[in-house]
C-alpha positions as CSV (number, residue, x, y, z in Angstrom):
1,M,-7.1,7.0,14.2
2,E,-7.0,7.3,10.4
3,Q,-10.3,7.6,8.7
4,S,-11.3,5.2,5.9
5,F,-11.3,6.3,2.3
6,E,-15.1,5.7,2.1
7,N,-15.7,7.8,5.2
8,M,-13.6,10.7,3.9
9,L,-15.4,10.5,0.5
10,E,-18.8,10.7,2.3
11,Q,-17.6,13.8,4.2
12,L,-16.4,15.3,1.0
13,E,-19.7,14.7,-0.7
14,S,-21.4,16.4,2.3
15,V,-19.1,19.4,2.0
16,V,-20.0,19.7,-1.7
17,K,-23.7,19.6,-0.9
18,K,-23.3,22.3,1.7
19,L,-21.4,24.5,-0.8
20,E,-24.0,24.0,-3.4
21,S,-26.7,25.2,-1.0
22,K,-27.9,28.7,-1.5
23,D,-28.4,29.2,2.2
24,I,-24.7,29.0,3.2
25,V,-23.1,32.2,4.4
26,L,-19.7,33.2,3.1
27,D,-17.7,32.5,6.3
28,E,-19.2,29.0,6.5
29,A,-18.6,28.5,2.8
30,V,-14.9,29.3,3.2
31,K,-14.6,27.0,6.2
32,E,-16.3,24.2,4.3
33,Y,-14.2,24.8,1.2
34,K,-11.0,24.5,3.2
35,K,-12.3,21.3,4.8
36,G,-13.1,20.0,1.3
37,L,-9.6,20.7,0.1
38,E,-8.1,18.8,3.0
39,L,-10.4,15.8,2.5
40,A,-9.7,15.8,-1.3
41,K,-6.0,15.9,-0.7
42,A,-6.2,13.0,1.8
43,C,-8.3,10.9,-0.6
44,Y,-5.9,11.6,-3.4
45,M,-2.9,10.6,-1.2
46,M,-4.7,7.3,-0.2
47,L,-5.3,6.5,-3.9
48,E,-1.7,7.2,-4.8
49,N,-0.5,5.0,-2.0
50,A,-2.9,2.2,-3.1
51,E,-1.6,2.5,-6.6
52,K,2.0,2.2,-5.4
53,V,1.2,-1.0,-3.5
54,L,-0.6,-2.4,-6.6
55,V,2.4,-1.6,-8.8
56,K,4.8,-3.2,-6.4
57,T,2.8,-6.4,-6.3
58,Q,2.8,-6.7,-10.1
59,E,6.5,-6.4,-10.4
């Protein structure tokens, strides 16, 4: 099941908070960073698709 944009954005914000923490170990930071990249890419793609839909409806 595909996650909502809002849900992925919340997860991305959580990743950022973890990465900003001074208590995170390097291995965990790398794992969270990769997760954040995947979430950011998915959010970006959803926004691009929404923009395409909006552009088509305006034509």
